[in-house]
N, C-alpha and C positions, 0 to 999 in steps of 0.2 A: 504494500500500500504506500509506503514511504517513497519507493522508487517512482510510482505512478504520479504522486504529488510533485516530486522533483521534476519529472518530465513535463508535466503540465506547467509548472512554474518556468521551466526553460523555454517552452513553446511560447508562453505568454510574454516572456522577457524579449525573445527574438522578434516577435510580432510588433511589440511596442517600439523596439529599437529600429525596425525597418520603417515604421511610420514616423520615427523621429520624435516621439513623445515620451520616451522613457525618462524617469526621474533620475537625478544624480545619485540619490541614495540606492536605488535599485541597481544602477549601473555599477556602483562601487561594491555592492554586495555580490553581484554576479562575478566581478573580477576576483574578489576575495574567496568566494566559496564555490564557484561554478567550475565545471569541467570544460576546458576549452574545446575538446573534441566533440562533446555533445552540442555545444553552441554552434560549432562549424557545421556539423551534420544537419541540425535542425534549420540553420540558416540557409544552407544549400537547398534543402527540401522546400522551404518556404519560397525561395526565389524561383525554383522550377515550377511550383504550383502557380505562382503569380504569372509567370511568363506563359504557361499553358492556358491559364484563364484568359489572358489578353488575346492569345491566338484564337481561342474559341469564340470570344466576343467579336473579334474582327471578322472571322469566318461567318458568324451568324448575321452580322450586319451586311456583309457584302453579298450574301446569298439571299 
C-alpha cells in the first residue's frame, strides 16, 4: 500500500511539474526523498501520453 501511495505521489508531482505549478516545498521534498529513476520513468511516460493525445486530437480534427 505504501508503494502505491508513493507512486501516486510521484505521478502527481510529475504532472504538476510538467504544468509548471509545483510548489517549492514539494519540489524540495521530491529532490530530498524521491527516487530519480522513478521520476524519469514517470516523466517519460507522461510526455509520451501527452504527445499521443495531441496526435489523436489533431487526427480527429483533420478527419
